[in-house]
Every structure is written in C-alpha cells, then in structure tokens.
C-alpha positions as CSV (number, residue, x, y, z in Angstrom):
1,M,45.6,-53.9,239.0
2,D,43.6,-57.2,238.9
3,R,39.8,-57.0,239.6
4,A,40.2,-59.8,242.0
5,Y,42.5,-61.4,244.4
6,Y,41.9,-64.6,243.1
7,S,40.1,-65.8,239.8
8,A,39.8,-68.9,238.0
9,Y,37.7,-71.2,235.7
10,L,35.3,-73.0,238.0
11,K,36.8,-76.4,237.0
12,D,40.3,-75.4,238.0
13,F,38.9,-73.8,241.3
14,L,37.4,-77.1,242.3
15,Q,40.7,-78.9,241.9
16,T,42.8,-76.5,243.5
17,P,43.9,-77.1,247.1
18,V,42.2,-74.8,249.8
19,E,45.7,-73.6,251.2
20,Q,46.8,-72.6,247.7
21,I,43.6,-70.5,247.0
22,I,43.9,-68.9,250.4
23,G,47.5,-68.0,249.9
24,A,46.8,-66.4,246.5
25,I,44.1,-64.4,248.0
26,A,46.3,-63.3,251.0
27,Q,49.3,-62.5,248.6
28,N,47.1,-59.9,247.0
29,H,45.7,-58.7,250.2
30,A,47.3,-55.3,251.1
31,Q,46.4,-55.2,254.7
32,Q,47.7,-57.6,257.6
33,I,46.1,-60.8,257.6
34,E,44.4,-61.8,260.8
35,H,43.5,-65.3,261.7
36,L,39.7,-64.7,261.6
37,Q,39.8,-63.6,257.9
38,T,42.0,-66.5,256.7
39,G,39.4,-68.6,258.7
40,A,36.4,-67.0,256.8
41,W,38.1,-67.7,253.3
42,Q,38.7,-71.2,254.3
43,G,34.8,-71.3,255.1
44,Q,34.0,-70.0,251.9
45,V,36.1,-72.1,249.8
46,D,34.9,-75.2,251.6
47,I,31.4,-74.5,250.8
48,L,32.1,-73.4,247.5
49,Q,33.9,-76.5,246.4
50,R,31.3,-78.8,247.9
51,E,28.4,-76.9,246.4
52,L,29.5,-76.0,243.0
53,K,30.8,-79.3,241.6
54,H,27.6,-80.0,239.5
55,V,27.5,-76.4,238.1
56,L,30.0,-77.5,235.5
57,N,27.0,-79.6,233.9
58,L,25.2,-76.3,233.6
59,D,28.2,-74.3,232.1
60,P,31.8,-76.1,231.6
61,S,33.1,-72.3,231.2
62,S,31.8,-71.1,234.6
63,Y,34.3,-68.5,236.3
64,I,34.8,-67.6,239.8
65,F,36.3,-64.6,241.4
66,F,37.4,-63.9,244.9
67,E,37.4,-60.4,246.6
68,F,36.2,-58.9,243.3
69,M,36.5,-55.0,243.1
70,I,33.3,-53.4,243.4
71,P,33.3,-49.7,241.4
72,R,32.9,-47.8,244.7
73,M,36.3,-47.0,246.2
74,G,37.7,-50.0,248.2
75,K,34.5,-52.1,248.3
76,R,35.1,-55.8,247.2
77,A,32.7,-58.7,247.1
78,D,33.5,-61.8,248.7
79,V,32.8,-63.8,245.6
80,V,31.3,-63.5,242.0
81,L,30.4,-66.5,240.0
82,I,29.8,-66.2,236.2
83,S,27.8,-69.2,235.2
84,A,25.2,-69.8,232.4
85,G,25.1,-66.1,231.4
86,I,24.2,-65.0,234.9
87,V,26.2,-62.9,237.4
88,F,25.9,-64.2,240.9
89,V,27.2,-61.8,243.6
90,I,27.6,-63.8,246.8
91,E,28.3,-62.2,250.2
92,F,29.5,-64.7,252.8
93,K,28.9,-64.4,256.7
94,V,30.9,-67.3,258.0
95,G,29.8,-68.2,261.4
96,A,26.4,-66.3,261.4
97,N,23.2,-67.8,262.1
98,R,20.9,-65.1,260.9
99,F,20.4,-62.5,258.2
100,S,20.9,-59.0,259.2
101,S,19.2,-56.3,257.3
102,A,22.9,-54.7,257.0
103,D,24.2,-57.7,255.7
104,V,21.3,-58.0,253.2
105,N,21.7,-54.4,252.1
106,Q,25.4,-54.9,251.4
107,A,24.9,-57.9,249.1
108,H,22.2,-56.1,247.4
109,G,24.4,-53.0,247.3
110,Y,27.4,-54.6,245.6
111,A,24.8,-56.1,242.9
112,L,23.4,-52.6,242.2
113,D,27.0,-51.0,242.0
114,L,28.0,-53.3,239.5
115,K,24.8,-52.9,237.4
116,N,25.1,-49.1,237.5
117,F,28.9,-48.5,237.4
118,H,30.5,-51.7,235.6
119,Q,30.2,-51.3,231.9
120,G,30.3,-55.1,231.4
121,S,27.1,-55.6,233.8
122,H,24.8,-52.8,232.6
123,E,22.9,-55.5,230.2
124,K,23.5,-58.5,232.5
125,L,21.3,-60.4,234.8
126,I,22.6,-60.2,238.4
127,I,21.5,-62.0,241.5
128,P,22.7,-61.1,244.9
129,I,23.1,-64.0,247.4
130,L,23.7,-63.6,251.1
131,L,25.0,-66.9,252.5
132,A,25.2,-67.3,256.2
133,S,27.1,-70.5,257.0
134,K,25.1,-71.4,260.1
135,A,21.7,-70.5,259.1
136,Q,18.8,-72.3,257.2
137,S,17.9,-71.2,253.6
138,H,14.9,-69.2,253.2
139,S,12.3,-70.0,250.6
140,F,12.4,-67.7,247.5
141,N,10.9,-66.6,244.4
142,F,13.2,-64.5,242.0
143,T,11.9,-60.9,242.0
144,M,13.5,-59.1,239.4
145,A,13.8,-55.4,239.0
146,N,13.3,-53.5,235.6
147,D,17.3,-53.1,235.5
148,Q,17.6,-56.9,235.8
149,V,18.9,-57.1,239.3
150,A,17.2,-59.7,241.4
151,S,16.2,-59.0,245.3
152,P,18.7,-60.6,247.4
153,I,18.3,-64.4,248.0
154,L,19.1,-65.6,251.6
155,I,20.6,-69.2,252.0
156,G,22.3,-71.5,254.4
157,P,25.5,-73.5,253.6
158,D,23.7,-76.0,251.4
159,G,21.4,-73.8,249.3
160,L,23.8,-72.4,246.6
161,L,23.4,-75.2,243.8
162,N,19.4,-75.1,244.3
163,V,19.6,-71.0,243.6
164,I,21.9,-71.5,240.5
165,H,19.7,-74.5,239.1
166,R,16.5,-72.6,239.5
167,A,18.0,-69.1,238.2
168,V,19.2,-71.0,235.0
169,D,15.9,-72.7,234.5
170,T,13.9,-69.5,235.1
171,F,16.0,-67.1,232.9
172,S,17.9,-69.0,230.4
173,P,20.2,-66.1,229.5
174,S,22.9,-66.0,227.0
175,F,26.3,-67.2,227.8
176,F,29.0,-64.6,227.8
177,C,32.9,-64.8,228.5
178,A,33.7,-64.1,232.0
179,F,37.0,-62.9,231.4
180,D,36.2,-60.2,229.0
181,W,33.3,-59.3,231.3
182,S,35.8,-58.5,234.1
183,K,38.0,-56.6,232.2
184,K,35.3,-54.0,231.1
185,G,35.6,-50.3,232.3
186,Y,34.4,-48.9,235.6
187,K,32.1,-45.5,235.6
188,P,32.2,-44.9,239.3
189,T,29.8,-41.9,240.2
190,P,30.0,-41.8,244.1
191,T,28.1,-39.3,246.2
192,I,29.9,-36.2,247.6
193,I,30.1,-37.9,250.8
194,E,31.6,-41.2,249.4
195,A,33.8,-39.2,247.2
196,A,35.2,-37.1,250.0
197,Q,35.7,-40.1,252.2
198,A,37.7,-41.6,249.2
199,L,40.0,-38.7,248.6
200,Y,40.7,-38.3,252.4
201,R,41.9,-42.0,252.3
202,N,44.3,-41.1,249.7
203,H,42.4,-42.4,246.6
204,S,43.2,-40.7,243.4
205,V,40.7,-38.3,241.6
206,E,40.7,-40.7,238.8
207,D,39.2,-43.6,241.0
208,I,36.1,-41.5,241.5
209,S,35.7,-39.8,238.1
210,R,34.4,-41.1,234.9
211,S,37.0,-41.8,232.2
212,D,34.5,-42.3,229.2
213,A,35.2,-39.8,226.1
214,S,31.9,-38.3,226.4
215,A,32.7,-37.1,229.9
216,K,34.8,-34.2,231.0
217,N,37.2,-35.9,233.2
218,M,37.6,-34.4,236.9
219,A,41.2,-35.5,236.8
220,K,42.1,-33.0,233.9
221,T,40.3,-30.2,235.9
222,S,42.0,-31.2,239.0
223,N,45.7,-31.5,237.2
224,E,45.0,-28.2,235.5
225,I,44.7,-26.3,238.7
226,L,47.5,-28.3,240.5
227,E,49.7,-27.0,237.5
228,I,48.7,-23.4,237.9
229,I,49.3,-23.7,241.5
230,H,52.9,-25.1,240.9
231,Q,53.7,-22.5,238.3
232,S,52.5,-19.5,240.5
233,R,54.8,-20.8,243.3
234,L,57.8,-21.2,240.8
235,K,57.2,-17.9,239.0
236,K,56.2,-15.9,242.3
237,R,52.7,-15.0,240.6
238,K,49.4,-14.5,242.3
239,S,46.5,-16.3,240.6
240,I,42.9,-17.0,240.6
241,C,41.1,-19.9,238.9
242,F,37.4,-19.8,238.1
243,V,36.1,-23.5,237.7
244,T,32.7,-23.6,236.3
245,G,30.3,-26.7,235.7
246,V,26.7,-27.9,235.5
247,P,24.9,-28.9,238.5
248,G,26.5,-32.4,239.9
249,A,29.6,-32.2,237.6
250,G,32.1,-32.3,240.6
251,K,33.2,-28.9,241.1
252,T,33.3,-29.4,245.1
253,L,35.1,-32.7,244.4
254,V,37.8,-31.1,242.5
255,G,38.1,-28.5,245.2
256,L,38.4,-31.2,247.8
257,N,40.7,-33.1,245.8
258,I,43.4,-30.1,245.8
259,A,42.7,-29.7,249.5
260,T,43.2,-33.2,250.5
261,Q,46.5,-33.2,248.2
262,H,47.9,-30.2,250.1
263,A,46.4,-30.7,253.6
264,N,49.7,-30.7,255.4
265,I,50.3,-27.2,257.2
266,E,53.9,-27.8,256.7
267,D,53.4,-27.9,252.8
268,D,54.7,-24.8,250.8
269,E,51.5,-25.3,248.9
270,H,49.3,-25.8,251.8
271,A,45.7,-25.5,250.9
272,V,42.4,-25.1,252.7
273,F,38.6,-25.8,251.5
274,L,36.2,-22.8,252.4
275,S,32.6,-22.9,252.1
276,G,29.8,-20.5,252.9
277,N,27.4,-23.5,252.8
278,G,27.0,-24.5,256.4
279,P,25.3,-28.0,256.2
280,L,27.8,-29.2,253.7
281,V,30.8,-28.2,255.8
282,E,28.9,-30.0,258.8
283,V,27.9,-33.0,256.8
284,L,31.6,-33.4,255.2
285,R,33.5,-33.0,258.4
286,E,31.2,-35.5,260.3
287,A,31.3,-38.0,257.5
288,L,35.1,-37.8,257.3
289,A,35.4,-38.1,261.0
290,R,32.9,-41.1,261.4
291,D,34.9,-42.9,258.6
292,E,38.4,-42.4,259.9
293,A,37.4,-43.3,263.3
294,A,35.7,-46.5,262.0
295,N,38.5,-47.5,260.0
296,S,41.7,-46.4,262.0
297,I,43.1,-48.2,265.2
298,G,43.3,-46.0,268.0
299,V,41.8,-42.7,266.4
300,T,38.9,-41.3,268.2
301,K,35.9,-39.7,266.7
302,A,36.9,-36.2,268.3
303,A,40.5,-36.4,267.0
304,A,39.5,-37.4,263.6
305,F,36.8,-34.3,263.6
306,R,39.6,-31.9,264.5
307,K,41.7,-33.3,261.8
308,A,38.9,-32.8,259.2
309,S,38.0,-29.4,260.3
310,Q,41.4,-28.1,259.8
311,F,41.1,-28.3,255.9
312,I,37.3,-28.1,255.5
313,Q,36.5,-24.7,257.1
314,N,33.4,-22.3,257.1
315,I,34.2,-19.3,254.9
316,H,32.7,-16.8,257.3
317,H,35.2,-18.0,260.0
318,F,38.0,-17.4,257.6
319,R,36.7,-13.9,256.8
320,D,36.2,-13.1,260.5
321,T,39.7,-14.2,261.5
322,A,41.1,-12.0,258.6
323,I,39.2,-9.0,259.9
324,V,41.1,-9.0,263.1
325,D,44.5,-10.3,261.9
326,N,46.1,-8.1,259.6
327,T,48.9,-10.9,258.7
328,A,48.6,-13.3,255.5
329,P,46.9,-16.4,256.5
330,C,49.1,-19.5,256.8
331,E,47.5,-20.9,253.5
332,K,48.9,-20.2,250.1
333,V,46.2,-21.8,248.4
334,V,42.4,-21.3,249.2
335,I,39.4,-23.0,247.5
336,F,36.0,-21.1,247.8
337,D,33.2,-23.5,247.2
338,E,30.0,-22.1,245.6
339,A,31.9,-18.7,245.2
340,Q,28.9,-17.1,243.2
341,R,27.2,-17.1,246.7
342,A,29.8,-14.9,248.1
343,W,28.0,-11.2,249.2
344,N,27.9,-8.3,247.2
345,K,29.1,-4.8,248.6
346,E,25.8,-4.0,249.9
347,Q,25.3,-7.1,251.8
348,A,28.9,-7.5,253.1
349,S,28.9,-4.0,254.5
350,K,25.5,-4.2,256.1
351,F,26.6,-7.4,257.9
352,M,29.8,-6.0,259.1
353,Q,28.4,-2.8,260.4
354,S,25.6,-4.7,262.3
355,K,27.6,-7.5,263.7
356,K,31.0,-6.6,263.5
357,G,31.3,-2.9,264.2
358,K,33.1,-2.0,261.0
359,K,31.3,1.3,260.1
360,N,33.5,1.8,257.4
361,F,33.6,-1.4,255.6
362,N,32.8,-0.7,252.1
363,Q,33.9,-4.0,249.9
364,S,32.2,-6.9,248.5
365,E,33.1,-10.3,250.2
366,P,35.0,-11.4,246.7
367,E,37.1,-8.2,246.9
368,F,37.8,-8.5,250.8
369,L,38.6,-12.3,250.4
370,I,41.1,-11.5,247.5
371,E,42.7,-8.6,249.5
372,V,43.4,-11.1,252.2
373,M,45.3,-13.5,249.9
374,D,47.0,-10.5,248.4
375,K,48.8,-10.0,251.8
376,H,51.2,-12.7,250.9
377,Q,54.4,-11.2,249.6
378,D,55.4,-13.8,247.1
379,W,52.6,-15.9,245.7
380,C,49.2,-17.5,246.3
381,V,46.4,-18.9,244.3
382,V,42.5,-18.6,244.8
383,V,40.3,-21.1,243.4
384,A,36.6,-20.1,242.8
385,L,34.3,-22.8,242.2
386,I,31.3,-21.5,240.2
387,G,27.9,-23.1,239.8
388,G,25.6,-21.5,237.3
389,G,22.1,-20.3,238.5
390,Q,22.9,-21.2,242.2
391,E,22.7,-17.9,243.9
392,I,19.5,-18.7,246.4
393,N,19.7,-15.8,248.9
394,T,19.6,-12.2,249.5
395,G,22.9,-10.4,248.5
396,E,24.7,-13.3,246.9
397,A,26.8,-11.5,244.1
398,G,27.3,-14.0,241.3
399,I,30.5,-14.2,239.6
400,V,30.6,-10.6,238.4
401,E,31.8,-9.2,241.8
402,W,34.9,-11.5,241.5
403,L,35.6,-10.4,238.1
404,N,35.3,-6.7,238.9
405,A,37.4,-7.3,242.1
406,V,40.1,-8.8,239.9
407,T,39.9,-6.3,237.0
408,D,39.6,-3.2,239.0
409,K,41.6,-3.7,242.2
410,F,44.0,-6.7,241.5
411,S,44.9,-6.3,237.9
412,H,48.5,-7.7,239.0
413,W,46.8,-11.1,239.4
414,D,46.5,-13.9,236.9
415,A,42.9,-15.1,236.3
416,Y,42.3,-18.4,234.6
417,Y,38.8,-19.4,233.4
418,S,37.0,-21.4,230.8
419,T,35.1,-19.6,228.0
420,E,32.1,-21.1,229.3
421,L,32.5,-18.4,232.2
422,T,31.4,-15.6,229.6
423,T,28.0,-17.3,228.9
424,E,24.7,-16.0,230.4
425,K,24.7,-19.3,232.5
426,Y,27.3,-17.8,234.7
427,V,27.7,-14.0,234.3
428,T,24.4,-12.2,234.5
429,G,24.5,-8.5,233.3
430,S,27.3,-7.2,231.1
431,F,31.1,-7.7,231.8
432,N,34.0,-6.8,229.3
433,F,36.3,-9.7,229.3
434,A,38.5,-7.8,227.0
435,R,39.5,-5.5,229.8
436,S,40.3,-8.4,232.3
437,P,43.8,-10.0,232.9
438,T,42.0,-13.6,232.1
439,I,43.7,-16.4,230.6
440,A,41.5,-18.9,228.9
441,K,41.9,-22.6,230.0
442,S,39.1,-25.3,228.5
443,N,39.9,-27.8,231.2
444,L,38.5,-25.4,233.9
445,H,34.9,-26.3,232.9
446,L,33.1,-29.4,233.9
447,S,30.2,-29.9,231.5
448,T,28.8,-33.4,232.4
449,S,26.6,-34.2,235.6
450,M,27.8,-37.0,237.4
451,R,25.2,-36.7,240.2
452,S,22.4,-38.1,238.1
453,F,24.4,-40.9,236.7
454,R,21.6,-42.4,235.0
455,T,21.3,-39.5,232.7
456,E,23.5,-36.5,231.7
457,N,20.5,-34.4,230.6
458,L,18.9,-33.6,233.7
459,S,20.2,-30.2,234.4
460,E,19.5,-29.3,230.9
461,M,15.8,-30.4,231.2
462,V,15.4,-28.5,234.6
463,H,16.9,-25.4,232.9
464,Y,14.0,-25.1,230.3
465,L,11.4,-26.3,233.1
466,I,12.3,-23.3,235.2
467,A,12.3,-20.9,232.4
468,G,8.7,-22.1,231.5
469,D,9.4,-23.9,228.2
470,A,7.4,-27.0,228.5
471,Q,8.1,-28.0,224.9
472,R,11.8,-27.9,225.3
473,A,11.8,-29.7,228.6
474,S,9.5,-32.3,227.2
475,Q,11.8,-33.0,224.1
476,I,14.9,-33.3,226.5
477,Y,13.0,-35.6,229.0
478,Q,12.1,-38.1,226.4
479,L,15.8,-38.7,226.0
480,F,16.2,-40.0,229.5
481,D,12.6,-40.7,230.9
482,H,13.0,-44.6,230.8
483,L,16.4,-44.1,232.8
484,F,15.4,-41.5,235.3
485,P,11.9,-41.6,236.5
486,I,10.2,-38.3,237.4
487,K,6.7,-38.6,238.6
488,M,4.1,-36.1,240.2
489,T,1.1,-36.7,242.2
490,R,-1.4,-34.7,244.3
491,N,-1.4,-37.1,247.2
492,L,1.6,-36.9,249.7
493,S,0.9,-40.2,251.0
494,Q,0.9,-41.7,247.4
495,A,4.5,-39.8,246.8
496,K,5.8,-41.4,249.8
497,S,4.7,-44.8,248.9
498,W,6.2,-44.5,245.5
499,I,9.5,-43.2,246.5
500,E,9.7,-45.9,249.2
501,S,8.9,-48.7,246.4
502,Q,12.0,-47.5,244.4
503,V,14.6,-47.4,247.1
504,R,17.0,-50.6,247.3
505,A,19.7,-51.6,249.6
506,N,21.4,-48.6,251.2
507,E,20.1,-46.0,248.8
508,T,19.1,-42.8,250.3
509,K,15.8,-40.9,249.9
510,G,14.6,-37.7,251.4
511,M,11.8,-34.9,251.5
512,I,12.8,-31.5,250.1
513,A,10.9,-28.3,249.5
514,S,11.9,-24.7,248.9
515,S,12.2,-22.5,252.0
516,G,9.4,-20.2,250.9
517,A,6.8,-23.2,250.7
518,I,5.2,-22.1,253.8
519,R,1.7,-23.3,253.0
520,L,2.9,-26.8,252.4
521,K,2.2,-27.0,256.3
522,P,-1.4,-28.0,256.2
523,E,-0.2,-31.1,254.0
524,G,2.4,-32.0,256.7
525,I,5.5,-30.6,255.2
526,F,7.1,-28.1,257.7
527,V,9.9,-26.2,256.0
528,K,10.5,-24.1,259.2
529,N,11.3,-27.2,261.2
530,H,15.1,-27.3,262.0
531,F,17.2,-30.5,262.0
532,Q,20.9,-31.4,262.2
533,A,22.2,-31.8,258.5
534,K,24.7,-34.4,259.8
535,E,22.0,-36.5,261.1
536,W,19.5,-36.2,258.2
537,F,22.1,-37.0,255.5
538,L,24.4,-39.7,257.4
539,N,22.4,-41.6,259.8
540,D,20.8,-44.9,258.7
541,A,17.2,-45.7,257.8
542,T,16.6,-47.0,261.3
543,D,17.0,-43.6,262.6
544,I,14.0,-41.2,263.0
545,R,16.0,-38.2,262.5
546,A,17.4,-39.3,258.9
547,C,16.2,-38.4,255.8
548,H,15.1,-42.0,255.0
549,Y,11.8,-41.3,257.3
550,L,10.3,-38.9,254.9
551,E,9.5,-36.7,258.1
552,D,12.0,-33.8,258.3
553,V,12.2,-31.7,255.1
554,A,15.5,-30.2,253.7
555,T,15.2,-26.8,252.1
556,E,17.7,-25.5,249.2
557,F,19.8,-24.3,251.7
558,D,20.0,-27.6,253.5
559,I,20.7,-29.7,250.5
560,Q,22.6,-27.2,247.8
561,G,25.8,-29.2,247.2
562,L,24.8,-32.3,248.5
563,E,22.4,-35.3,246.9
564,L,20.2,-38.1,247.5
565,D,19.4,-41.2,245.1
566,W,15.5,-40.3,245.4
567,C,13.9,-37.2,246.1
568,L,10.3,-36.3,247.1
569,V,10.0,-32.5,246.0
570,G,7.3,-30.6,247.5
571,W,6.0,-27.6,245.2
572,D,4.2,-24.7,246.7
573,A,2.5,-21.7,245.5
574,D,5.5,-19.5,245.9
575,Y,6.7,-20.6,242.3
576,R,3.5,-20.8,240.3
577,F,2.7,-21.0,236.7
578,N,0.0,-18.7,235.3
579,G,-0.5,-20.3,231.9
580,S,2.5,-18.6,230.2
581,Q,5.2,-17.9,232.6
582,F,6.2,-18.6,236.4
583,E,5.1,-15.9,238.9
584,H,7.3,-15.4,242.1
585,W,5.6,-15.1,245.4
586,R,6.7,-14.6,249.1
587,F,4.1,-15.5,252.1
588,V,4.4,-13.0,254.7
589,G,2.1,-12.8,257.9
590,T,-1.1,-14.1,256.6
591,R,-0.8,-13.8,252.7
592,W,1.1,-14.2,249.6
593,Q,3.1,-11.0,248.2
594,Q,4.5,-11.1,244.9
595,R,8.1,-10.7,244.4
596,K,9.0,-7.3,242.5
597,K,12.6,-7.3,242.3
598,A,14.5,-9.2,239.7
599,E,16.9,-10.5,242.0
600,D,14.4,-11.8,244.4
601,Q,12.6,-13.6,241.5
602,Q,16.1,-15.0,240.3
603,Y,16.6,-16.4,244.0
604,L,13.5,-18.4,243.9
605,A,13.9,-19.8,240.6
606,N,17.5,-20.9,241.4
607,A,16.0,-22.2,244.6
608,Y,13.7,-24.8,242.7
609,R,16.8,-25.4,240.2
610,V,18.6,-26.5,243.2
611,L,15.7,-28.8,244.5
612,L,15.2,-30.4,241.1
613,T,18.9,-31.4,240.5
614,R,19.6,-33.1,243.7
615,A,18.3,-36.7,242.9
616,R,20.6,-39.2,241.5
617,Q,18.2,-41.7,240.3
618,G,14.8,-40.4,240.4
619,M,12.1,-38.0,241.9
620,V,8.6,-37.6,242.4
621,I,7.0,-33.9,242.7
622,F,4.0,-33.4,245.1
623,I,1.7,-30.5,244.3
624,P,-1.1,-30.3,246.7
625,Q,-4.6,-29.9,245.4
626,G,-5.2,-26.7,247.4
627,S,-8.4,-25.5,249.1
628,E,-11.6,-24.0,248.3
629,T,-12.1,-22.5,251.7
630,D,-8.5,-21.5,252.5
631,L,-7.7,-18.3,250.5
632,T,-4.0,-19.0,251.2
633,R,-4.1,-22.3,249.5
634,Q,-6.6,-21.6,246.5
635,T,-6.9,-24.5,244.1
636,Q,-6.0,-22.0,241.1
637,F,-2.7,-21.3,243.0
638,Y,-1.5,-25.0,242.0
639,Q,-3.8,-26.2,239.0
640,L,-1.8,-24.4,236.2
641,T,1.7,-25.5,237.7
642,Y,0.4,-29.0,237.6
643,A,-0.8,-28.8,234.2
644,F,2.6,-27.1,233.2
645,L,4.6,-30.2,234.8
646,Q,2.4,-32.5,232.7
647,A,3.3,-30.5,229.4
648,C,6.8,-31.0,230.5
649,G,6.3,-34.8,230.0
650,I,6.1,-35.6,233.7
651,E,3.5,-38.3,234.5
652,E,1.2,-39.0,237.4
653,I,1.8,-42.2,239.5
C-alpha cells in the first residue's frame, strides 16, 4: 500500500489541475467522501500551488505527499513536503480563524511519530506547521529539541513560503531523496491503549508490532498461539500455553489480539480476555468504548461499553460465576493476563471461606481455573500470560502453581512453553520440568520491550538496580542514557518542572509511587488517595483528574500493565538501601516495621520493578531529604538510597 494517497515531485504538482489531484486522493480514500472533505482538499491545493511556486528555486527535487501515513494505526498527515533536506509536516485547518491547542498538538504529534517510528526520519530535521486558512501568521523563531523536531509553527494562508525560506537559511541541511525516504520501514510502538483500539478496529498485529530482525515479533507469538488453538480444536485436545516476556514486550497485546480475532460468541473458537488487574480492565474497556462511540455512526457510548465488556472481563467475575455454575463456560479459549498473579491455595481458600462461604474450598486459583475449563468435553485452550518478577500482592502464586496444577491434576492436557520459562526470572523455587507434559515452543517468549521504544535495555538495567548491583546497572544505563533520560532530585517541585519541560504534544506524564510509600505524604504525595483509573489515564491535560496534572499519584496496583510517556517516581523509605543491599520495610500505625518474610520482601521489590518500567520515554525519581525531627522520615532513611542511585549512573537534575 502506498504511504500517501497522492504524491509527486513539486514541479509536477504545481502543473497539475486541482480536480485531477483531488480525484487521485479521493480514489485512494477508503471511506465515503463528503463534500466538506473534498472542499478541504481543494483549499489545501489552492494554497500550496500558490505558495510553493518559488520553492523550486531552493530545491528542484522537492517532493510533496498528501494524506501521508503516520506510523500510529490509521493516522495520516494532511501534507508532508520534502524540500532542501527538511521534512515539513503540514496540518491544514481550512476555514479556521484561530489555532487551537488540540490542533497544535496534532501537528506536533505527527512530527514526533515520524521521528520516533519511521526509520527514514530518525536523523532528519522535522518542522511541524499548523496552517489555518483564515488566521494571521504568528511570529516565530525555530525552537529545536535535541531530537531535531521543531516546535510547531503557526501560520495563515500566506506564511508557508516564509517558513520554508527561513528554515533553509537557518539550518542548511543535507539534501536527500524523498522517494527513498518515504519507503523506509516503520517501527510503530503504540501504547497499550492505542494498540488495543487498533486491534479492536481490525488492524492486524503486524500493524502495531516492530518488524526489525533484532526484535521478537508479536505476530510470530500470536500466530503460534492461533495455530495451537486451531490444532487443539481439530485434534480434540486440551491445551495450555505459557507466554513469557520482559516488561513491556507486548504480552497483553498478544492476548488482546487473540481475543479480538475470536470475539464472536458464535465462533467455535470463541475467546475471552481475563485479567485480575482491575485498573487495566477499567481503562481498556473505557478506551475502546470511547473510541468506537467517537468513530462509529449511531453507536452510543453505553452500547460500545457493553460490547467491549463482553471480551475483556475481570477474572474474579469469571471465577465467581464458575463457582455457582457447574457447566462448562461458553468460551473455548480463555486468556489469563498476568497469570503469575493468580492466588495460591492459602489465599484462594481464605477468600472463598470468608467471602463466598465455601468452607471446603482447597484449591489454588490456577488449579480451579483449569478445572473450570476442563469441564469442556472435547477441547479448550488456556493462554497464560506470564511476567517475570511481577507478583506484587499477598498470596500471588507465581507460575509454579500453574505448573503444579497441570502436572499433578491435569496431565492429560498439553502444555506449551518457551524454555525461557525455566529460568529464575519466571520460576522461583524448584520445579522439575521433566515430569511435566510440556512442549517447548521458542515463539512463546517475547524478549524485546516495546514500551520504552527509545531503549530495549531499560528492564535489564532495572533488574540489576533492584538487585542492588550498582556497577552492572550503571554499565547498562550507559548504553542508552542519551536516548532515555533518567534523572533524580530531592525537590518535588523541581521534579515536576523537569517532567513538564520534557512533554511535547499529547505525550502523557504522571506521578507514581509504591503503595507502601506512606511517608511521602508530608511531601504532598498521597498514595492512599483514591481516583478513577479511566479518568487518570484517558482524560486530557485540561482535566484536573487526569495524570497530566501531577496531583493524584498512581501506585503499582494502578499502573501495572499500563504505561506513561514520562513518569515521576516517588521513592520512600519502604525500599531503602543500607550501603550494601536493599532493606524492606512497611509502615504500620506510627512507625516502620521491617518485612521479615521472603515473599513480602519479593512483593516490595517487584512493586519498585513495576514502577521503574512504566515510562516510555524517560523518568525522574524524587527521593525526599527526610527530616531531623520526624522519626518516621529520618534523613538516614533516604541518603544511602540516593547515593546508590547516583552510583547507578543516574544524574541529578
């Protein structure tokens, strides 16, 4: 598919009748063309043919693209002009007499997406332009970020030639072939929300996954699972797939892809996506509902929400239904997200006895959930999405409970896994894979993080940081510190100012901290304050309930499975360095108490692992100074932790 609906050398464009250009654009446009749209195109062509006549004097090889594909699933820039070695991204607002902040962010966002996700643009100078056809041009100077993307230029219908002339005089970049540039590959790295919306709109997983040879392709993992589902149905087998991956590698997206492809309840391979992560379920349902209601004629928000809720469900609701209904569920395929967080026998039994009145309940949650699917007489498939070091709450079993259940109670099932599952990152304690009915499949592991698209090494660096190995963490951070900034400060206002200075266009930012960070309260960080996740993650920067305001703080429970572009991480004395290793503390009543149980210590370490792997583009860590008079916030609680992070290579603002 061509990247643009119309493209031509500028000299040819200037000589082509308007009607012929609009006809070419309309022919490639998939949707029904409205009169307003063709009028907008005519306005664009009229302005461009008038304004660009003298650009050929600067660069006779200038090239123009209309409706140029931006690597974010369905987005297209109105016009991209390549001239004199510069990429001009021009967003038109035909008939507009002012420049709205939303329109400015749209133009800026297109330029940033090209820079970040289009291989041909990584080293190019990009200037976004917002052109309102009935507005007056704003005066400007070029403000260029470190990545060579300019701040948006706001012009009226007669300001384009001036911008191009001044840009060429200011920068004098090297010329390049526009045709070759346009054919370079895309490496789209959407947020979980953007990707879910794209899959829901029937985009393929290839559209949202990286395709470079160095990255494990989500498409391969999805296709592997789809083949296992297909073969299980044909051969009347019951199967479980363990899908592993580093933080941000796309495990949840793989699950959503399977669920969206088999969302029809009439489908013999009907699937449902289940998660015990309440905020993730809430945010994804809301995001899908908002997107469908906004882009579908006659679909209400309520109807769209009901539809989204059919294939994204809370695992606890699925479990509670199965307790009172002894028949097999209607779904033949269930995807359990964050399966390592399922409850062990002790926690599941305690809950059932106290809340459900099941006095004789004596199963772990994994064993019970497999038993529910085992009620199918012919075939079924369970897909367990596993994150290493992600257990963050009391009683979360990890992967061993799933393996024990399959081995001890359901040996007639086929179990598929990657050999990566056998490493200590995923299986804590001992488990003999030789006695389990397991079948190795290399494609069931995702090794490359897509969340932090600026670096693939963040999760590894965080692994060593959490382990207290400053030397190794520093060595890894040096590989990407110029791409993914990590800063720290003892001043919260300074941290907020820094993160606000980094954000461009519609990039997201938010404040996060451990749920145990109780003594950040005097600093203005209230981890016990409740908020609605859907508003915090989805509402725009004008809404005080949104993450952008840096007022409400999300904990590891709120943000696990989700992400932000820029994170402000509050670090309290619950996870403190003592000079040789990290100590694990819990604030109870009026004082700190040390965590003694190994699993409690692991939950806290994992909480900080989650917090430190949520950012896509960079983060700042705030560690308070402490107090000489408040015994709950002693200076010594924080000083050695700050020094340790400095040893990891993290610089002060």
